[in-house]
C-alpha positions as CSV (number, residue, x, y, z in Angstrom):
1,M,40.9,21.8,-36.1
2,S,43.2,19.1,-34.5
3,H,42.8,20.8,-31.1
4,T,39.0,20.5,-31.4
5,K,39.3,16.9,-32.4
6,I,41.4,16.0,-29.4
7,E,38.9,17.7,-27.1
8,L,36.0,15.7,-28.7
9,S,38.0,12.5,-28.3
10,S,38.7,13.3,-24.7
11,D,35.0,13.9,-24.0
12,K,34.1,10.7,-25.7
13,D,36.6,8.7,-23.6
14,H,35.1,10.3,-20.5
15,M,31.6,9.4,-21.5
16,E,32.6,5.8,-22.2
17,R,34.4,5.4,-18.8
18,P,32.9,2.5,-16.9
19,Q,30.8,3.6,-14.0
20,S,32.5,2.7,-10.7
21,T,30.7,1.6,-7.6
22,L,31.4,5.1,-6.2
23,D,29.7,6.6,-9.2
24,K,26.6,4.4,-8.7
25,V,26.4,5.4,-5.0
26,E,26.8,9.0,-5.9
27,E,23.9,8.8,-8.4
28,Y,21.9,6.7,-5.8
29,G,22.1,9.6,-3.3
30,F,21.3,12.2,-6.0
31,Q,18.2,10.3,-7.0
32,K,17.0,10.1,-3.4
33,V,17.4,13.8,-2.8
34,Q,15.5,14.6,-6.0
35,K,12.4,12.6,-5.2
36,S,9.3,14.4,-4.1
37,F,8.3,14.4,-0.5
38,A,5.3,12.2,-1.2
39,T,7.3,9.6,-3.1
40,S,10.2,9.5,-0.7
41,F,8.0,9.4,2.4
42,S,5.8,6.7,1.0
43,L,8.8,4.5,0.1
44,A,10.2,5.2,3.6
45,I,7.0,3.9,5.2
46,Y,7.4,0.6,3.3
47,A,11.0,0.3,4.3
48,G,10.1,0.8,7.9
49,M,7.5,-1.9,7.6
50,F,10.0,-4.2,5.8
51,I,12.5,-3.9,8.7
52,A,9.8,-4.4,11.2
53,I,8.6,-7.6,9.4
54,A,12.2,-8.9,9.5
55,F,12.3,-8.3,13.3
56,V,9.0,-10.3,13.7
57,F,10.8,-13.1,11.8
58,Y,13.8,-12.7,14.2
59,I,11.6,-13.0,17.3
60,T,9.7,-16.0,16.0
61,V,12.9,-17.8,15.0
62,T,14.7,-17.2,18.3
63,T,11.7,-17.7,20.7
64,G,11.8,-20.9,22.7
65,S,15.4,-21.7,21.8
66,G,16.0,-23.1,25.4
67,D,19.4,-24.8,25.7
68,A,20.3,-24.4,22.1
69,P,23.8,-22.9,21.5
70,W,23.7,-19.1,22.0
71,G,25.7,-18.3,18.9
72,M,23.8,-20.6,16.6
73,V,20.5,-19.1,17.8
74,R,21.8,-15.6,17.1
75,L,23.1,-16.6,13.7
76,L,19.7,-18.1,12.7
77,G,18.0,-14.9,13.9
78,G,20.4,-12.8,12.0
79,I,19.8,-14.7,8.8
80,A,16.1,-14.3,9.3
81,F,16.5,-10.6,9.9
82,S,18.4,-10.1,6.6
83,L,14.9,-10.4,4.9
84,G,14.4,-6.8,5.8
85,L,17.3,-5.4,3.7
86,M,16.5,-7.8,0.9
87,L,12.9,-6.4,0.7
88,V,14.2,-2.9,0.7
89,I,16.7,-3.5,-2.1
90,V,14.5,-5.8,-4.2
91,C,11.0,-4.3,-3.7
92,G,12.2,-0.7,-3.3
93,G,12.2,1.4,-0.2
94,E,13.8,4.4,1.4
95,L,15.7,3.2,4.5
96,F,17.4,5.8,6.6
97,T,20.4,3.6,7.4
98,S,21.3,3.1,3.8
99,T,20.2,6.6,2.7
100,V,23.0,8.1,4.8
101,L,25.3,6.9,1.9
102,S,24.0,10.0,0.1
103,T,27.0,11.7,1.8
104,V,28.9,10.7,-1.3
105,G,26.7,12.8,-3.6
106,W,26.9,15.6,-1.1
107,A,30.7,15.5,-1.0
108,Q,30.7,15.6,-4.8
109,K,28.5,18.8,-4.5
110,R,25.6,17.3,-6.4
111,F,23.2,18.8,-3.8
112,S,23.3,21.1,-0.8
113,T,23.5,20.3,2.9
114,S,19.9,21.5,3.4
115,Q,18.7,19.1,0.6
116,L,20.7,16.3,2.3
117,L,19.2,16.9,5.7
118,R,15.6,17.3,4.3
119,C,16.0,13.9,2.6
120,W,17.3,12.2,5.7
121,G,14.5,13.8,7.8
122,R,11.6,12.6,5.6
123,V,13.0,9.1,5.2
124,Y,13.6,8.8,9.0
125,L,10.1,10.0,9.7
126,G,8.6,7.6,7.1
127,N,10.5,4.7,8.6
128,L,9.1,5.5,12.0
129,V,5.6,5.5,10.6
130,G,6.1,2.2,8.9
131,A,7.6,0.6,12.0
132,L,4.7,1.8,14.2
133,V,2.1,0.5,11.7
134,L,3.6,-3.0,12.2
135,V,3.5,-2.5,16.0
136,V,-0.2,-1.9,15.8
137,L,-0.8,-4.9,13.4
138,V,1.3,-7.3,15.6
139,I,-0.6,-6.3,18.7
140,M,-4.0,-6.6,16.9
141,A,-2.9,-10.0,15.7
142,K,-2.1,-11.0,19.3
143,M,1.2,-12.4,18.2
144,H,2.6,-11.7,21.7
145,L,0.5,-14.7,22.9
146,L,2.3,-17.2,20.5
147,N,3.9,-20.2,22.2
148,G,1.9,-19.6,25.4
149,G,3.0,-16.0,25.6
150,E,6.7,-16.8,25.3
151,W,6.9,-14.8,22.0
152,G,5.8,-11.7,23.8
153,I,8.1,-12.2,26.8
154,H,11.0,-12.7,24.5
155,A,10.1,-9.6,22.5
156,M,10.0,-7.5,25.7
157,Q,13.3,-8.9,26.9
158,V,15.0,-8.0,23.6
159,A,13.5,-4.5,23.8
160,L,14.5,-4.1,27.5
161,H,18.1,-5.2,26.7
162,K,18.4,-2.4,24.2
163,L,17.8,0.1,27.0
164,E,20.6,-1.3,29.2
165,H,23.4,0.2,27.1
166,D,25.1,3.4,28.3
167,W,25.1,6.3,25.8
168,S,28.6,5.7,24.5
169,Q,28.0,2.0,24.1
170,A,24.8,2.6,22.2
171,F,26.6,5.1,20.0
172,A,29.4,2.6,19.2
173,L,27.0,-0.2,18.6
174,G,25.2,2.1,16.1
175,I,28.4,2.8,14.3
176,L,29.3,-0.9,14.0
177,C,25.8,-1.7,12.8
178,N,25.6,0.7,10.0
179,L,29.2,0.1,8.9
180,L,27.9,-3.4,8.0
181,V,24.5,-2.3,6.6
182,C,26.2,0.2,4.3
183,L,28.9,-2.2,3.3
184,A,26.1,-4.7,2.4
185,T,24.4,-1.9,0.3
186,W,27.7,-1.0,-1.3
187,M,28.3,-4.7,-2.3
188,A,24.8,-4.8,-3.7
189,F,25.8,-2.1,-6.2
190,T,28.4,-4.5,-7.6
191,S,25.8,-7.0,-8.7
192,K,23.5,-6.7,-11.7
193,D,20.9,-9.3,-10.8
194,T,18.4,-9.6,-8.0
195,T,19.6,-12.9,-6.7
196,G,23.1,-11.6,-6.4
197,K,22.0,-8.5,-4.6
198,S,19.9,-10.5,-2.1
199,L,22.7,-13.0,-1.3
200,L,25.3,-10.3,-0.8
201,V,23.4,-8.6,2.1
202,V,22.8,-11.8,4.1
203,L,26.1,-12.2,6.0
204,P,26.7,-8.5,6.8
205,V,23.2,-8.3,8.2
206,A,23.4,-11.6,10.0
207,M,26.7,-10.5,11.6
208,F,25.4,-7.2,12.9
209,V,22.2,-8.8,14.3
210,S,23.9,-11.8,15.9
211,S,26.6,-9.6,17.4
212,G,24.0,-7.3,19.0
213,F,24.8,-4.1,17.0
214,E,22.1,-1.4,17.1
215,H,20.0,-0.4,14.1
216,S,17.9,2.8,14.7
217,I,15.0,1.8,12.4
218,A,14.7,-1.7,13.7
219,N,14.6,-0.3,17.2
220,M,11.8,2.0,16.2
221,F,9.7,-1.2,15.9
222,M,11.3,-3.4,18.6
223,V,11.2,-1.1,21.6
224,P,7.7,0.4,21.0
225,L,6.5,-3.2,20.5
226,G,7.9,-4.2,23.9
227,V,6.2,-1.1,25.4
228,A,2.9,-2.0,23.7
229,I,3.0,-5.6,24.9
230,K,3.7,-4.3,28.4
231,A,0.7,-2.0,28.1
232,V,-1.8,-4.7,27.1
233,S,-0.6,-7.5,29.4
234,D,-2.0,-8.3,32.8
235,P,0.0,-9.6,35.9
236,A,-0.9,-13.2,35.0
237,F,0.9,-12.9,31.7
238,Y,4.2,-12.3,33.6
239,T,3.7,-14.7,36.4
240,A,3.0,-17.5,33.9
241,H,6.6,-17.2,33.0
242,G,8.0,-16.6,36.5
243,L,8.3,-12.9,36.0
244,L,6.7,-9.7,37.4
245,A,5.5,-6.6,35.6
246,S,8.1,-4.6,37.7
247,D,10.8,-6.5,35.9
248,F,10.1,-4.3,32.9
249,E,9.6,-1.0,34.6
250,H,12.5,0.6,32.6
251,L,10.9,-0.4,29.3
252,T,9.5,3.1,28.5
253,L,9.4,5.3,25.5
254,Y,11.3,8.0,27.3
255,N,14.2,5.7,28.1
256,F,14.1,4.5,24.5
257,L,14.4,8.0,23.1
258,V,17.1,9.2,25.4
259,H,19.2,6.1,26.0
260,N,18.9,4.3,22.7
261,L,17.3,6.0,19.7
262,I,19.4,9.3,19.8
263,P,22.8,7.7,20.3
264,V,22.1,4.8,17.9
265,T,20.9,7.2,15.2
266,L,24.0,9.3,15.5
267,G,26.1,6.2,15.5
268,N,24.4,4.9,12.3
269,I,25.2,8.2,10.6
270,V,28.8,8.0,11.5
271,G,29.1,4.3,10.6
272,G,27.4,4.5,7.2
273,G,27.6,8.1,6.1
274,V,31.1,8.9,7.3
275,L,33.1,5.6,7.6
276,V,31.7,4.0,4.4
277,G,30.4,6.9,2.3
278,L,32.9,9.6,2.9
279,G,35.6,7.1,3.6
280,Y,35.5,5.5,0.1
281,W,34.9,8.9,-1.5
282,R,38.1,10.2,0.1
283,I,40.1,7.1,-1.0
284,E,38.9,7.6,-4.6
285,H,39.8,11.3,-4.6
286,K,43.3,10.5,-3.2
287,K,43.8,8.3,-6.3
288,D,43.2,11.3,-8.5
């Protein structure tokens, strides 16, 4: 009888153990994997749109900065871009770069590798759809003509710069980016209120953006937008700003896929899924 009582007491103590941040992240990944395709894909579309909206904000804030201090302009743009992760966390969305934290639940054997990869795949695809929806809307709204067309030129220059990295550089910048995105998400789990969650993500996101780190989902919007502006612009659009259409000849979807999206995506997985997710999981297990 006493033996049974001890076991029951032990079970009760386990049930009353406060949920750690790692436990919350594990459950977060489990819930993502369990969602239906339709739900997950729909939320991923919204997340892709949220990140794209944030990049629109970034371009608007940083356009026409002229002789303003480079670092301050980047900081303001980074703070503006933090709107994207705020919207994802507060309004709800499935964002690939934070979804890779589901490696914690996978390491805990809550779900299989195939379930993990299917979840990542549908979220990644949904984010792409959401980003491209915003590309279409921005072009339809003729936002590239703002400030005498300087908005569009700036957007193209930002997009072109992303294609100038070599493969290893893009990979490393992807790691650094999602290290910060997932640390921001991790911190958000420590807060119980919406305001706290929102404020916690601002500086990590502002840092990665102002430092030029690479976010695969943001790039799904930014580079196709640059390509789209290039497609709808005539020679006069460039010459009005002392440029030629040939200055953007490397701004193509092929170059984006090969020289940016693939290495950045892999880097994002390593930075968030491995360094943050599996890293903290391993530390907690060593304690045991």
